[in-house]
C-alpha positions in Angstrom: 26.3 8.9 3.3 27.0 7.0 0.0 28.2 3.7 2.2 24.8 4.4 4.5 23.0 4.1 1.2 24.6 0.9 -0.4 24.5 -0.5 2.9 20.6 0.0 2.6 20.7 -1.4 -0.5 22.8 -4.4 0.3 20.6 -5.3 3.8 17.3 -4.0 2.9 16.5 -4.0 -1.1 18.6 -6.8 -1.8 16.7 -9.4 -0.3 13.2 -7.7 -1.2 14.4 -7.6 -4.8 15.0 -11.6 -5.1 11.5 -12.5 -4.7 10.2 -9.7 -7.0 12.7 -10.5 -9.6 11.6 -14.5 -9.2 7.6 -13.3 -9.5 8.7 -11.5 -12.6 10.8 -14.3 -14.6 7.6 -17.0 -13.4 5.1 -14.6 -15.1 7.5 -13.5 -18.3 8.7 -17.4 -19.0 6.1 -19.9 -17.8 3.3 -17.5 -17.4 2.3 -17.7 -13.7 -1.1 -17.2 -13.1 -0.6 -15.1 -9.8 -4.3 -14.5 -9.1 -4.8 -18.4 -7.1 -1.3 -17.1 -5.4 -2.8 -13.6 -5.0 -6.1 -15.1 -3.1 -4.4 -17.0 -0.7 -2.1 -13.8 0.1 -5.0 -11.9 0.8 -7.2 -14.6 2.6 -4.7 -16.7 4.3 -1.4 -14.9 4.6 -2.6 -11.2 5.1 -4.9 -12.4 8.1 -2.4 -14.6 9.5 0.1 -11.6 10.1 -2.2 -8.9 10.7 -3.2 -11.6 13.8 0.1 -12.3 14.6 1.2 -9.2 14.5 -1.4 -7.2 16.3 -1.5 -10.3 19.1 1.9 -9.7 20.0 2.6 -6.1 19.0 4.5 -3.5 21.4 2.4 -0.5 20.5 0.2 2.0 22.6 -3.2 3.3 22.5 -1.7 6.8 21.7 0.5 5.0 18.6 -2.8 3.9 17.7 -4.6 7.3 18.1 -2.0 8.7 16.5 -1.5 6.8 13.4 -5.4 7.1 13.2 -5.6 10.8 13.1 -2.6 11.0 11.1 -4.1 8.3 8.1 -7.4 10.6 7.7 -5.8 13.6 7.6 -3.0 12.6 5.2 -6.3 11.1 3.1 -8.0 14.4 3.1 -4.9 16.6 2.2 -4.1 14.1 -0.9 -7.5 13.9 -1.8 -7.8 17.8 -2.0 -4.6 18.4 -3.9 -5.8 15.6 -6.2 -9.1 17.8 -7.1 -6.7 20.9 -7.2 -4.8 19.8 -9.6 -7.3 18.2 -11.6 -9.1 21.2 -12.2 -6.0 23.2 -12.8 -5.1 20.7 -15.6 -8.4 20.6 -16.3 -9.0 16.5 -16.2 -12.0 15.0 -17.5 -14.1 13.4 -14.8 -12.6 9.8 -15.4 -9.1 11.3 -15.4 -9.8 13.3 -12.5 -10.7 9.8 -10.3 -7.7 7.9 -11.4 -5.6 10.7 -10.3 -7.3 10.5 -6.9 -6.7 7.1 -7.0 -3.0 7.5 -7.7 -2.6 10.0 -5.2 -4.3 8.6 -1.9 -3.8 4.5 -1.9 -0.2 3.3 -1.5 1.0 -0.3 -1.8 1.7 -0.6 1.9 0.6 -4.1 2.1 2.2 -6.5 -0.8 5.4 -4.0 -0.9 5.4 -1.7 2.4 4.7 -4.5 5.3 8.3 -6.7 4.0 10.1 -3.6 3.7 9.0 -2.2 6.8 10.1 -5.7 8.3 13.5 -5.8 6.7 14.3 -2.4 7.4 13.0 -1.4 10.8 12.7 -4.8 12.2 9.7 -6.4 14.4 9.1 -3.2 16.2 8.4 -1.2 13.1 5.9 -4.3 12.1 4.2 -3.8 14.9 3.9 0.1 14.1 2.8 -0.7 11.0 0.0 -3.0 11.9 -2.9 0.0 12.5 -1.8 1.9 9.6 -2.0 -1.0 7.1 -5.5 -2.3 8.7 -6.7 1.3 8.1 -6.2 0.9 4.5 -7.6 -2.0 3.8 -10.5 -0.4 5.4 -10.4 2.9 3.6 -9.8 1.1 0.1 -13.1 -0.7 0.2 -14.9 2.1 1.0 -13.9 5.4 0.6 -11.6 3.6 -2.5 -15.2 2.8 -4.2 -16.1 6.1 -3.5 -13.5 8.0 -5.4 -13.6 5.2 -8.2 -16.8 5.6 -8.5 -18.7 8.6 -7.4 -22.4 8.5 -8.5 -22.5 4.4 -8.6 -20.9 4.4 -5.3 -23.1 2.4 -2.9 -22.4 2.1 1.4 -24.1 -1.2 1.3 -21.7 -2.3 -1.5 -18.7 -0.7 0.3 -19.8 -2.4 4.0 -20.3 -5.9 2.3 -16.4 -5.4 0.8 -15.4 -4.7 3.9 -17.0 -7.7 5.9 -15.3 -9.8 3.1 -12.2 -9.2 4.7 -10.9 -11.9 6.9 -8.4 -9.6 8.1 -10.9 -7.4 9.6 -11.9 -10.3 11.5 -8.1 -11.2 12.1 -7.9 -8.1 14.0 -11.1 -8.0 15.9 -10.5 -11.4 17.6 -6.7 -10.2 18.4 -7.9 -7.2 19.9 -10.2 -9.7 21.6 -7.6 -11.9 23.0 -5.5 -8.9 23.8 -8.3 -7.1 26.0 -9.0 -10.3 27.9 -5.5 -11.1 28.4 -6.4 -14.1 27.5 -3.8 -16.0 25.3 -3.2 -19.2 22.4 -2.1 -22.8 22.8 1.8 -22.4 21.9 0.9 -25.1 18.9 -2.0 -22.8 17.6 0.3 -19.5 18.3 3.2 -21.2 16.1 1.0 -21.7 13.1 0.0 -18.4 13.4 3.7 -17.5 13.2 4.9 -19.6 10.6 1.7 -18.5 8.0 3.2 -14.7 9.1 6.6 -15.7 7.9 5.9 -17.0 5.0 3.5 -13.5 3.7 6.8 -11.5 2.8 8.3 -13.8 0.2 4.7 -14.3 -1.4 3.6 -11.1 -1.2 6.5 -10.1 -3.2 6.7 -12.7 -5.5 2.7 -11.2 -6.5 4.4 -7.7 -6.8 6.1 -9.1 -9.2 4.0 -10.6 -11.5 2.1 -7.3 -11.4 4.7 -5.2 -12.2 5.3 -7.2 -15.4 1.1 -7.5 -15.8 1.3 -3.7 -15.9 3.9 -2.9 -18.4 3.1 -5.6 -21.0 -1.2 -5.0 -20.8 -1.6 -1.3 -20.3 -1.3 -0.5 -23.8 -4.3 -2.9 -24.7 -6.9 -1.0 -22.3 -8.8 1.9 -24.2 -7.0 5.3 -24.5 -8.2 8.1 -22.5 -9.8 11.5 -24.2 -6.3 12.7 -25.4 -2.7 12.2 -25.3 -1.6 15.5 -24.3 -4.4 15.3 -21.3 -3.5 12.4 -20.2 -0.1 12.7 -20.3 -0.7 15.7 -18.0 -2.4 13.2 -15.4 0.2 10.6 -15.4 3.1 13.3 -14.6 0.6 15.1 -12.2 0.2 11.5 -10.5 4.1 10.6 -10.4 4.7 14.2 -8.7 2.1 13.5 -6.2 3.3 10.2 -5.0 7.1 10.5 -5.4 7.2 14.1 -4.3 4.3 15.6 -2.8 3.1 12.7 -0.5 6.2 12.8 1.4 6.4 16.1 1.8 3.0 16.2 3.2 3.6 13.5 5.4 6.4 14.6 6.7 4.9 17.8 7.7 1.7 16.1 9.6 4.0 14.2 10.8 5.7 17.0 12.5 3.0 19.4 13.3 1.3 15.6 15.4 4.6 15.7 17.2 5.6 12.0 16.1 8.6 10.7 16.2 10.5 7.8 16.5 10.3 4.4 15.1 6.6 5.8 14.1 7.6 8.8 12.4 9.7 6.1 10.2 7.0 3.8 9.3 4.2 6.2 8.9 6.3 8.3 6.1 7.6 5.3 5.0 4.6 3.6 4.4 2.7 7.0 2.9 5.9 7.2 0.4 5.0 3.8 -1.4 4.4 3.8 -4.7 0.7 3.6 -5.8 -1.2 0.2 -4.7 -2.1 -2.4 -7.3 -5.9 -2.4 -5.9 -6.4 1.1 -7.4 -6.2 -0.2 -11.0 -8.9 -2.6 -9.7 -10.9 -0.1 -9.1 -10.3 2.2 -12.1 -11.4 -0.7 -14.3 -14.5 -1.7 -12.6 -15.6 2.4 -12.5 -14.0 3.1 -15.9 -11.4 5.7 -13.5 -9.0 6.1 -16.1 -7.3 2.6 -15.7 -5.0 3.3 -18.6 -3.7 5.9 -16.4 -3.6 4.3 -12.9 -2.0 1.5 -14.6 0.9 3.2 -15.7 1.3 5.0 -12.6 1.5 2.4 -10.3 4.6 0.5 -13.0 6.6 3.6 -12.5 6.3 4.8 -8.9 6.7 1.3 -8.4 10.3 1.0 -10.5 11.5 4.8 -9.1 10.4 3.9 -5.5 13.9 1.2 -5.7 15.6 4.6 -5.7 13.6 6.8 -3.7 13.0 4.4 -0.7 16.7 3.6 0.0 17.4 7.5 0.1 14.8 7.9 2.4 15.6 5.1 4.4 19.1 6.2 4.8 17.5 9.8 5.7 15.3 8.5 8.4 18.1 6.4 10.1 
């Protein structure tokens, strides 16, 4: 067990840590503005990796149906758990919205995709592609609803989806597969090159975001009371690090999911809280300080939890 854990740390988390540390150092000593890089990642590299992966993915219709069913079930159940805990802990509306964002949305894009690729190879990335695309859609629809409630606009959410180039990349890749058409070799190689650039760039962005969370969360206006905020914080940590993996394992078992799809979906739903959650929290006043604290600490904790989980799955 110990040797397997050390092997996983060396083979998977050492490569991941290097660009993350690079992003931390660039932000700390060169005050790197990560927004242009994050924009490039979202609008160029993410659609490239989604398109390239879906075009060549070894994934069946059954895998797609299972992934969608699992995603929707886990979303509903995690939302119900967050609401139930909010009422038990007597959290206010802002903290309840923040806890819901923490519980339901994971960093499966910037962190999850590179991790799955290193841990499970190209086949693992193929299996992860459907879940990740679904999360992009959910964050820009259900995520807005969770954060805003009374400010929710169906039109706003719909427009947010259609501003994501990854959605168009998905549609084009599916059309090419359905019609059995193939890209010219040079064009296919170009998309493959862009896709290969995704992981290091996304991890550098993650590093800059981690140090930003650690240094700016104190400037965000304080929530109602310290004790209430602490209750919400520990509830969010508990759901993301313990509740979500256990719930995912139970759902995957009940759905009779096996093999690499089981491992990939369990890993992706056990990821730390998504960085996008704090953007929604700040925009709609859904306890942004609480959300940013949970993003930072669940990300740090994941460097301990994830290797253990991967070793157990292997």
